SEVOLUM-898339 format. One line per 8 residues: number of its first residue (from 1); their letters; for each residue x, y, z of C-alpha. Coordinates in pm, 1 decimal. Each point is the difference from the previous one (the first is absolute). Layout:
SEVOLUM-898339
NUM> a> X,Y,Z; ...
***
This chain:
SEVOLUM-898339
1> xxxxxxxx> 9.4,-1.5,0.0; 279.8,240.5,85.5; 147.2,-41.6,-343.2; -322.3,31.9,-198.5; -52.4,384.5,38.4; 340.9,176.4,26.5; 157.1,-117.5,-319.7; -304.6,118.3,-197.6
9> xxxxxxxx> 35.6,368.1,144.5; 217.1,268.5,-154.6; 349.5,-30.0,138.3; 43.0,386.0,36.2; -269.4,8.2,274.0; 246.9,-173.6,242.1; 322.0,168.4,-106.9; 98.5,48.8,360.0
17> xxxxxxxx> -98.1,-350.6,136.4; 122.9,-345.0,-38.2; -294.1,-151.6,-182.4; 103.4,-348.2,106.9; -57.6,90.7,371.6; -351.6,148.7,-66.7; -297.1,-204.7,108.0; -331.0,96.0,-180.7
25> xxxxxxxx> -197.3,-52.7,328.7; 243.1,145.5,250.6; 92.8,304.1,-222.0; -348.4,51.7,-156.7; -24.1,368.3,106.7; 343.5,77.4,-169.6; -101.9,-187.2,-315.5; -338.6,173.2,-21.7
33> xxxxxxxx> 153.9,331.3,64.8; 255.2,-29.6,-278.9; -239.9,-144.3,-248.1; -259.6,261.3,37.3; 251.6,280.0,18.6; 242.4,-94.7,-254.6; -128.2,-314.6,-176.3; -135.1,-59.0,-340.4
41> xxxxxxxx> -357.8,-108.2,-89.4; 139.5,-363.8,-48.3; 141.6,23.1,361.0; -351.4,98.8,132.5; -147.4,-291.4,-188.3; 252.3,-230.7,154.8; -74.5,107.6,365.7; -376.0,-8.6,-54.0
49> xxxxxxxx> 40.4,-355.2,-136.3; 215.0,-104.0,295.6; -152.3,173.3,297.4; -360.6,71.9,-123.3; -189.1,321.0,21.3; -138.8,-64.3,362.9; 343.6,-60.1,151.6; 142.3,304.8,-171.3
57> xxxxxxxx> -282.7,216.8,120.0; 50.3,-108.9,358.8; 379.5,50.4,-17.2; 50.1,332.0,-169.9; -119.0,215.4,276.0; 282.4,-121.9,216.5; 280.0,104.6,-240.5; 216.8,257.4,171.8
65> xxxxxxxx> 69.6,218.9,-316.7; -179.4,77.2,-317.4; 48.1,312.2,-204.9; -303.8,221.0,-39.0; -89.6,-113.5,-356.3; 20.8,-377.1,98.5; -204.1,60.7,305.8; -278.1,173.4,-199.3
73> xxxxxxxx> 3.0,-271.1,-264.1; -25.7,-281.0,268.6; -271.3,187.2,181.3; -208.2,17.1,-309.9; 65.5,-344.8,-130.6; -69.6,-168.6,331.3; -266.4,236.8,125.8; 201.4,86.3,317.0
81> xxxxxxxx> -8.1,329.1,159.2; 346.4,161.2,6.7; -40.7,49.7,366.8; 12.2,-378.5,50.5; 359.9,-23.4,-133.9; 278.5,-6.2,237.0; 214.3,204.7,-214.9; -263.6,268.7,-23.9
89> xxxxxxxx> -27.6,16.5,379.4; 380.0,12.3,21.4; 13.2,306.1,-236.2; -236.7,189.2,218.5; 200.0,-67.2,318.8; 241.3,256.6,153.9; 297.4,81.1,-228.4; 255.6,-269.6,104.3
97> xxxx> 302.2,207.1,-120.1; -92.8,340.6,151.1; 3.1,169.1,-337.9; -227.7,300.5,-47.3
***
């Protein structure tokens, strides 16, 4: 099962990771973040085929970081309010770097 998803995804998505050490179940948030933020349509088809829409819908609100464009896209596609996303809540929190 581990080998069935990662080899089919674009290699550039995991340029900073050892892809042989990634596990599709343990590293699901990372994989979904990279595919939705940087992936191709084929990458999206692969993750929908592997995880299924329901599991993806329940997982994506827990992703720590999504850019605004990807957040809006996922909010619309999965009919989830942006306020339910962890990354949206983090962006509204106090400025962690103290930059005005």
